C-alpha positions as CSV (number, residue, x, y, z in Angstrom):
1,M,49.1,0.4,40.3
2,F,48.0,-3.1,39.3
3,T,49.1,-4.5,42.8
4,R,47.2,-1.8,44.6
5,N,44.0,-2.3,42.5
6,F,44.3,-6.1,43.0
7,Y,44.5,-5.7,46.8
8,R,41.4,-3.4,46.8
9,L,39.6,-5.9,44.6
10,S,40.4,-9.0,46.8
11,K,39.4,-7.0,50.0
12,Y,36.1,-6.0,48.4
13,L,35.3,-9.6,47.3
14,R,35.7,-10.9,50.9
15,K,32.6,-8.9,52.0
16,P,29.6,-11.2,52.7
17,C,27.1,-11.5,49.9
18,N,24.8,-13.9,48.2
19,K,26.1,-15.9,45.2
20,N,24.4,-13.9,42.4
21,A,25.3,-10.5,43.9
22,C,28.9,-11.6,44.2
23,E,29.0,-12.7,40.6
24,L,27.6,-9.4,39.5
25,R,30.0,-7.5,41.7
26,K,32.9,-9.4,40.2
27,L,31.9,-8.5,36.7
28,H,31.5,-4.8,37.6
29,I,34.8,-4.6,39.5
30,S,36.7,-6.4,36.8
31,A,35.4,-4.0,34.2
32,A,36.5,-1.1,36.4
33,L,39.9,-2.7,37.1
34,W,40.8,-3.2,33.4
35,S,39.6,0.3,32.5
36,N,41.8,1.7,35.4
37,Q,38.7,3.1,37.1
38,S,37.4,2.7,40.6
39,P,34.2,0.7,41.2
40,S,32.3,3.8,42.3
41,R,32.7,5.4,38.9
42,F,31.4,2.5,36.8
43,E,28.8,3.7,34.3
44,E,25.6,1.7,34.5
45,K,23.5,1.1,31.4
46,P,19.7,0.4,31.3
47,E,19.0,-3.3,31.3
48,F,15.2,-3.0,30.8
49,P,13.8,-5.5,28.2
50,G,12.7,-3.9,24.9
51,S,14.9,-0.8,25.2
52,R,18.1,0.3,23.6
53,S,19.1,3.5,25.4
54,K,21.3,5.0,28.1
55,F,20.7,6.8,31.3
56,I,20.6,10.6,31.4
57,H,20.7,12.7,34.6
58,K,18.9,15.8,33.7
59,L,15.2,16.0,32.9
60,S,14.6,16.3,29.2
61,F,11.5,15.6,27.0
62,I,11.7,14.7,23.4
63,Q,9.9,17.5,21.5
64,P,8.6,16.4,18.1
65,D,8.9,19.9,16.6
66,D,12.6,19.8,17.3
67,I,13.2,16.6,15.3
68,E,14.0,17.1,11.6
69,G,11.4,15.6,9.3
70,I,12.1,12.3,7.5
71,P,13.6,13.1,4.1
72,V,11.8,12.3,0.8
73,Y,13.7,10.2,-1.7
74,R,13.5,11.2,-5.3
75,V,15.3,10.3,-8.6
76,M,13.7,12.8,-11.1
77,N,12.8,16.5,-10.6
78,R,9.6,17.9,-11.9
79,K,11.1,18.3,-15.4
80,G,11.9,14.6,-15.7
81,E,15.6,15.2,-15.2
82,I,17.7,12.6,-13.3
83,I,19.2,14.3,-10.3
84,E,21.9,11.7,-9.3
85,E,23.1,9.5,-12.1
86,S,23.8,6.7,-9.7
87,E,20.1,6.5,-8.8
88,D,18.8,6.1,-12.4
89,P,17.3,2.6,-12.5
90,H,18.3,2.4,-16.2
91,L,15.1,0.8,-17.3
92,D,14.9,-0.1,-21.0
93,K,12.8,1.8,-23.4
94,D,10.0,-0.8,-23.7
95,T,9.6,-0.9,-19.9
96,V,9.4,2.9,-19.6
97,I,6.9,3.1,-22.4
98,K,4.8,0.4,-20.8
99,M,4.8,2.4,-17.6
100,Y,3.7,5.5,-19.4
101,R,1.0,3.7,-21.4
102,D,-0.4,2.0,-18.4
103,M,-0.5,5.2,-16.4
104,T,-2.3,7.1,-19.2
105,L,-4.6,4.2,-20.0
106,L,-5.7,4.1,-16.4
107,N,-6.3,7.9,-16.6
108,T,-8.5,7.5,-19.7
109,M,-10.4,4.6,-18.1
110,D,-11.0,6.7,-15.0
111,K,-12.5,9.5,-17.0
112,I,-14.9,7.3,-18.9
113,L,-16.1,5.3,-15.9
114,Y,-16.4,8.4,-13.8
115,E,-18.8,9.9,-16.4
116,S,-20.5,6.6,-16.6
117,Q,-21.4,6.8,-12.9
118,R,-22.5,10.4,-13.3
119,Q,-24.9,9.2,-16.0
120,G,-26.4,6.5,-13.8
121,R,-24.9,3.6,-15.7
122,I,-22.9,2.2,-12.8
123,S,-23.5,2.8,-9.1
124,F,-20.1,3.9,-7.8
125,Y,-16.5,4.7,-8.9
126,M,-13.2,5.9,-7.6
127,T,-10.6,7.6,-9.8
128,N,-6.8,7.3,-9.5
129,F,-5.9,10.8,-10.8
130,G,-2.5,11.9,-9.5
131,E,-1.5,8.6,-7.9
132,E,-0.6,6.6,-11.0
133,G,3.1,6.8,-10.2
134,T,2.6,5.0,-6.9
135,H,0.8,2.1,-8.7
136,I,3.0,1.5,-11.6
137,G,6.3,2.3,-10.0
138,S,5.7,-0.2,-7.2
139,A,4.0,-2.9,-9.4
140,A,7.0,-2.9,-11.8
141,A,9.4,-3.7,-9.0
142,L,7.6,-6.8,-7.8
143,S,7.5,-10.4,-8.9
144,L,4.2,-11.3,-10.4
145,K,4.1,-14.2,-7.9
146,D,4.2,-11.7,-4.9
147,M,0.8,-11.4,-3.2
148,V,-1.0,-8.0,-3.3
149,F,-3.5,-6.8,-0.7
150,G,-5.0,-3.5,-2.0
151,Q,-7.2,-0.9,-0.4
152,Y,-9.4,0.4,-3.2
153,R,-7.2,2.8,-5.2
154,E,-4.6,0.4,-6.7
155,A,-6.2,-0.3,-10.1
156,G,-2.8,0.5,-11.8
157,V,-1.2,-2.4,-10.0
158,L,-3.7,-4.8,-11.5
159,M,-3.3,-3.2,-14.9
160,W,0.5,-3.7,-14.8
161,R,0.0,-7.3,-14.0
162,G,-2.3,-7.9,-17.0
163,F,-5.8,-7.3,-15.8
164,T,-7.6,-6.4,-19.0
165,L,-9.9,-3.5,-19.8
166,D,-12.7,-6.0,-20.2
167,Q,-12.2,-7.3,-16.7
168,F,-12.2,-3.8,-15.2
169,M,-15.4,-2.9,-17.1
170,D,-17.1,-6.2,-16.4
171,Q,-16.5,-5.8,-12.7
172,C,-17.7,-2.2,-12.5
173,Y,-20.9,-3.2,-14.4
174,G,-21.3,-6.4,-12.4
175,N,-22.3,-8.2,-15.5
176,C,-22.4,-12.0,-16.4
177,N,-18.6,-11.9,-17.2
178,D,-17.7,-10.4,-13.8
179,H,-15.6,-12.9,-11.8
180,G,-17.4,-11.7,-8.7
181,E,-20.8,-12.5,-10.2
182,G,-22.0,-9.0,-9.5
183,K,-21.7,-9.4,-5.7
184,Q,-19.1,-6.7,-5.2
185,M,-19.3,-2.9,-5.4
186,P,-17.6,-1.4,-8.5
187,V,-13.8,-1.0,-8.2
188,H,-13.6,-3.9,-5.7
189,Y,-11.4,-5.9,-8.0
190,G,-9.7,-9.3,-7.4
191,S,-7.8,-11.9,-9.3
192,K,-6.5,-15.2,-8.1
193,E,-4.5,-15.7,-11.3
194,L,-2.7,-12.4,-10.7
195,N,-2.2,-12.9,-6.9
196,F,-4.4,-9.9,-6.1
197,V,-6.6,-10.4,-3.1
198,T,-10.2,-9.1,-3.7
199,I,-10.7,-5.6,-2.3
200,S,-12.9,-5.0,0.7
201,S,-14.7,-1.8,1.5
202,T,-14.0,-1.9,5.2
203,L,-11.0,0.3,5.9
204,A,-7.7,-1.4,6.9
205,T,-9.0,-5.0,7.2
206,Q,-6.5,-6.1,4.6
207,M,-3.6,-5.1,6.7
208,P,-3.6,-7.8,9.4
209,Q,-4.6,-10.3,6.8
210,A,-1.5,-9.3,4.7
211,S,0.7,-9.8,7.8
212,G,-0.7,-13.2,8.2
213,A,-0.2,-14.1,4.6
214,A,3.4,-12.9,4.8
215,Y,4.0,-15.1,7.9
216,A,2.6,-18.1,5.9
217,L,5.0,-17.4,3.1
218,K,7.8,-17.3,5.7
219,R,6.7,-20.6,7.2
220,K,6.6,-22.2,3.7
221,G,10.1,-21.0,2.9
222,K,9.0,-19.2,-0.3
223,D,11.3,-16.5,-1.8
224,L,8.3,-14.2,-2.2
225,C,6.8,-11.3,-0.3
226,V,3.5,-9.6,0.3
227,I,2.8,-6.0,-0.5
228,C,-0.1,-4.3,1.4
229,Y,-1.4,-0.9,0.1
230,F,-3.2,1.5,2.3
231,G,-3.8,5.3,2.7
232,E,-2.6,7.6,5.4
233,G,-6.2,7.6,6.8
234,A,-6.3,3.8,7.2
235,A,-3.1,4.1,9.2
236,S,-5.2,5.5,12.1
237,E,-7.3,2.4,12.3
238,G,-6.5,-0.2,15.0
239,D,-6.0,-2.9,12.4
240,A,-3.0,-0.9,11.0
241,H,-1.2,-0.9,14.3
242,A,-1.9,-4.6,14.9
243,A,-0.6,-5.4,11.4
244,F,2.6,-3.4,11.9
245,N,3.4,-5.0,15.3
246,F,2.7,-8.6,14.2
247,A,4.8,-8.2,11.1
248,A,7.7,-6.7,13.0
249,T,7.7,-9.1,15.9
250,L,7.2,-12.2,13.7
251,E,9.7,-10.8,11.1
252,C,7.4,-11.2,8.1
253,P,8.4,-10.6,4.5
254,I,5.9,-7.8,3.8
255,I,6.0,-4.3,2.3
256,F,3.6,-1.9,3.9
257,F,3.0,0.7,1.1
258,C,1.3,3.9,2.3
259,R,-0.1,6.2,-0.3
260,N,-0.1,9.5,1.5
261,N,-2.2,11.6,-0.9
262,G,-3.0,14.4,1.5
263,Y,-6.6,13.6,2.4
264,A,-8.3,10.8,4.3
265,I,-11.6,11.0,2.5
266,S,-12.6,14.6,3.5
267,T,-10.0,15.0,6.3
268,P,-6.7,16.7,5.5
269,T,-3.6,15.3,7.0
270,K,-3.3,18.3,9.4
271,D,-6.5,17.0,11.1
272,Q,-5.6,13.4,10.7
273,Y,-2.4,13.2,12.7
274,R,0.2,15.4,14.5
275,G,3.4,13.5,13.9
276,D,5.7,13.5,10.9
277,G,3.5,11.5,8.5
278,I,3.3,7.7,8.5
279,A,7.0,6.9,8.0
280,S,7.8,8.2,11.5
281,R,5.9,5.2,12.9
282,G,8.0,2.6,11.1
283,A,11.0,2.8,13.4
284,G,8.8,2.7,16.5
285,Y,7.5,-0.7,15.4
286,G,11.0,-1.8,14.4
287,M,10.6,-1.7,10.7
288,A,13.0,-0.5,8.0
289,T,11.4,2.7,6.6
290,I,11.7,5.0,3.7
291,R,9.7,8.1,2.5
292,V,9.6,8.4,-1.3
293,D,8.3,11.0,-3.8
294,G,5.2,9.1,-5.1
295,N,5.0,11.4,-8.1
296,D,8.4,10.1,-9.2
297,V,7.8,6.6,-10.8
298,F,11.5,5.8,-10.8
299,A,12.0,6.7,-7.1
300,T,8.9,4.5,-6.3
301,Y,10.4,1.7,-8.4
302,N,13.8,1.9,-6.7
303,A,12.4,2.0,-3.2
304,T,10.0,-0.9,-3.8
305,K,12.7,-3.0,-5.5
306,A,15.1,-2.5,-2.6
307,A,12.3,-3.1,-0.1
308,R,11.4,-6.4,-1.8
309,D,15.1,-7.5,-1.7
310,M,15.2,-6.8,2.0
311,C,11.9,-8.6,2.7
312,V,12.9,-11.8,0.8
313,K,16.6,-12.0,1.7
314,E,16.4,-10.8,5.3
315,C,12.8,-11.8,6.1
316,R,11.7,-8.6,7.6
317,P,9.0,-6.0,7.0
318,V,9.5,-2.7,5.3
319,L,7.4,0.5,5.4
320,I,7.2,2.8,2.4
321,E,5.4,6.1,2.6
322,A,4.8,7.5,-0.9
323,M,4.0,11.2,-0.8
324,T,1.6,12.1,-3.6
325,Y,-1.6,14.2,-4.1
326,R,-5.1,13.0,-4.9
327,L,-6.3,15.2,-7.8
328,G,-9.8,13.7,-8.0
329,H,-12.6,13.5,-5.5
330,H,-12.3,10.6,-3.0
331,S,-15.1,8.8,-4.9
332,T,-18.3,9.6,-6.8
333,S,-19.9,10.0,-3.4
334,D,-17.6,12.9,-2.5
335,D,-17.3,16.5,-3.5
336,S,-13.8,17.6,-2.6
337,S,-14.6,21.3,-3.2
338,A,-16.3,21.2,0.2
339,Y,-13.0,20.8,2.0
340,R,-10.3,22.1,-0.3
341,S,-10.0,24.9,-2.8
342,V,-10.2,24.3,-6.5
343,D,-7.0,26.3,-6.9
344,E,-5.1,23.8,-4.7
345,A,-6.0,20.9,-6.9
346,A,-5.3,22.9,-10.0
347,Y,-1.8,23.8,-8.8
348,W,-0.8,20.1,-8.4
349,D,-2.4,19.2,-11.7
350,K,-0.3,21.8,-13.5
351,Q,2.9,21.7,-11.5
352,D,3.6,18.1,-10.6
353,T,1.9,14.9,-11.8
354,P,3.6,11.5,-12.3
355,I,2.4,11.3,-15.9
356,A,3.9,14.7,-16.9
357,R,7.2,14.0,-15.2
358,L,7.6,10.6,-17.0
359,R,6.6,12.2,-20.3
360,Y,9.4,14.8,-19.9
361,F,11.9,12.1,-19.3
362,M,10.8,10.1,-22.3
363,I,11.0,13.2,-24.6
364,S,14.5,13.9,-23.3
365,K,15.5,10.4,-24.3
366,G,13.9,10.7,-27.8
367,W,11.4,7.9,-27.0
368,W,8.3,10.1,-27.2
369,D,7.0,13.1,-29.0
370,D,3.8,15.1,-29.7
371,N,2.8,12.8,-32.6
372,K,3.1,9.7,-30.5
373,E,1.2,11.3,-27.7
374,K,-1.7,12.3,-30.0
375,E,-1.8,8.8,-31.6
376,W,-1.8,7.1,-28.2
377,K,-4.5,9.3,-26.8
378,T,-6.7,8.4,-29.8
379,E,-5.9,4.7,-29.6
380,S,-6.4,4.4,-25.8
381,K,-9.7,6.3,-25.8
382,Q,-11.0,4.0,-28.6
383,M,-9.9,0.9,-26.7
384,V,-11.7,2.1,-23.5
385,M,-14.9,3.1,-25.4
386,E,-15.1,-0.2,-27.2
387,T,-14.6,-2.1,-23.9
388,F,-17.2,0.1,-22.2
389,A,-19.7,-0.7,-24.9
390,R,-19.2,-4.4,-24.6
391,A,-19.5,-4.4,-20.8
392,E,-22.7,-2.4,-20.9
393,A,-24.3,-4.7,-23.5
394,R,-23.7,-7.8,-21.4
395,K,-26.5,-9.1,-19.3
396,K,-26.5,-9.2,-15.5
397,P,-25.7,-12.5,-13.8
398,N,-28.3,-15.2,-13.1
399,P,-30.3,-14.1,-10.0
400,E,-29.8,-17.6,-8.6
401,L,-26.1,-16.9,-8.1
402,L,-27.1,-14.5,-5.3
403,F,-27.3,-17.5,-3.0
404,T,-24.1,-19.3,-4.1
405,D,-20.6,-19.1,-2.5
406,V,-22.0,-18.6,1.0
407,Y,-20.9,-22.1,1.9
408,K,-18.8,-24.6,-0.1
409,N,-21.9,-26.8,-0.3
410,M,-25.3,-25.0,-0.2
411,E,-27.1,-25.6,3.1
412,W,-30.8,-26.5,3.1
413,H,-31.9,-23.2,4.5
414,I,-30.0,-21.3,1.8
415,E,-31.5,-23.5,-0.9
416,K,-35.0,-22.9,0.5
417,Q,-34.4,-19.1,0.2
418,Q,-33.2,-19.6,-3.4
419,K,-36.3,-21.5,-4.4
420,A,-38.6,-19.0,-2.6
421,M,-37.0,-16.1,-4.5
422,K,-37.3,-18.0,-7.8
423,Q,-41.0,-18.8,-7.2
424,H,-41.8,-15.2,-6.2
425,V,-40.1,-13.7,-9.3
426,T,-41.8,-16.2,-11.6
427,N,-45.2,-15.4,-10.2
428,Y,-44.7,-11.6,-10.5
429,A,-42.4,-11.5,-13.5
430,E,-44.1,-8.4,-14.9
431,H,-42.5,-6.4,-12.0
432,Y,-38.9,-7.5,-12.6
433,P,-36.6,-6.7,-15.6
434,L,-35.8,-10.4,-16.2
435,D,-34.7,-9.7,-19.8
436,N,-31.7,-7.8,-18.4
437,F,-30.4,-11.0,-16.6
438,E,-29.1,-14.3,-17.7
439,R,-31.9,-16.9,-17.5
440,W,-31.9,-19.3,-14.6
441,K,-32.1,-23.1,-15.0
442,D,-35.6,-24.6,-15.1
């Protein structure tokens, strides 16, 4: 058999051909020889760049409805019971109680500031009702040195990192203690000390910026990562696709954390996309991907912790899609009853919230009870109300600050505008509530 094959092989190679074709023929025939197959039966494989596939010989389309949906990872059921013991993160009592306190404190702050806007005391607000588990679960799994790019509904991440109630209130009121000097809309928080990049209203602009920041960390050799939060609606923006592709091809240490809360402002997911959520896009861009139960703070913690390890150790991006539900309106500029039933929101509020699920777990451990719940509700509300009163009593920033921070050093034309404004307001002081502002320098 070997002699006969060798004779056929030598005869085939004597045929005239160019050098490259001969070399390729040698490789193919050698493979056929050692597999005891004839050259005509050699199985070709696609050699197209950017593809990992095989040839098929019958027409067949991939039908999305025939593909099973990406599974949702969870640790606790709705009663706060651990489903698989091996998945229990075994967080200590103090950490779990801090998780619960931050989630409920955020909830209380939301209620007070939402009512404050309705009373005309601040101009705008966005609540976080129903999504507290995505904030705290992910924040707890990160290093405080990791950089955060938020969208606009991640106040819990800042709270976990140490942003105080006074800082939240001062920003929303835009008073003289606000680090942004009153130049940002309410809830557009930022903190250089806490590595939280200031939020921008424009949807998805933070995503390519986050990819760039992650690439910079990679170039510097830092054992850190970037986490970028966004909603499923933002994932339809062009910036999202650019960010995914850059991060994947440049192998950046970044966690893309999608809060899929069911609605992109007033657009339900069924009108937002046809595919299987946002996680289905991860593999297409070459990213490790997981879908997690965002109402399960432990599942969110585990997924984010594992994603961070992957980012830092393997220097690659990871996509997390946290499935949750937005209980509140999109913002104070929205009335969600116009596009969803009150019964739908009430169902989620009664059946499955991250706060209730964690409370069940703590009670089962003997770490929490009705008395502690009552005491904490009273204490947290008092804390928020006292902070609220302090923020409201503070004056607005000096009007001159309106012209600062445009350039590092103020240009002559900006300085001219500043002096013109000051002169105008001085001449017509009776028309301006100057007593509500810090006095400018004479």
